[in-house]
C-alpha positions, 0 to 999 in steps of 0.5 A: 691769356686775358679772361673776359669779363662779361660784366662790363656795363654800358657807358650811356648809364653814367650820371653825375655822382656815379662811382666808376672804375678807371682802369689802372687808376681805380675808383673815381666819381663822375663829377659833371658831364658837360657839352663842349666845343673844340675846333667847331666839333661838340663833344660830351665830356665826363669829368672824373675825379680819381678818388685815390689821388684827387685828380680830375680826368676829362674823358670824352663820352665817345672814348669812355668805352675804349678806354675801359671806364666801367661801374664797379663789379656787383657784390655777387661778382665780388664772391666770384673773384674770391672763388677764382682767387681761392681755387686752381693753379695760375699759368705763369710765363717764366719769361720775364719781358713777356710775363711783364708785357701780358700783365700790363695788357691785363691791367689796361683791360681794367676788368676786375677778373683780369686784375685778379689774374695779375694779382694771383699770378704775381702772388704765386710768383713772389712765392717761388722767386723774387719778383723784379722791382717793376713787378713788385710795383705792379703787385702793389698797384694791382693789390690796391686796385682790387682791394679798393674796388672790393672795399667800396662795393662791400662797404667794408674797410680797406684793410679787412679786404686786403687781409682776406684777400691775402689769406684767400691767395695763401689758402690757394697756394698753401701747397707751394714750397716758398722760396727760402729768402721770403 
């Protein structure tokens, strides 16, 4: 049930200093772009620093699009994400294994809309039944990824964006009867 996000930017527009999103890892910065030779072949390599854990990732230019590396969403796209989070129901598969696999695939896509869908789905599910340990961890991770990107784009503090996002989800599901142990 992947939602296609047509706002993915082309890879050839990256340059040193650009902030990018690395799927499932979050915000990073292109520190360097080098042409390197390996086994007699030349490759253009992005040196990408993941900001939340200071990890340096080397990504071949030819693989960047396949991996899903993209520029952060626009401010206009952020408004659409909040509209999506605020409105409508979410279709949640009740089979744990199938749901977890679907969520993993959505997160691997790296699009903001897919991450928002996973967050919305897990938020709803958490209201109606206890999440498994893995789903709790996934919800924490996807919340961090979504909030960090929106915070970067909007130049607002992480805590402010997180609070606004949780309030938005709460309003969306205000008519859901929460489970008693929450």
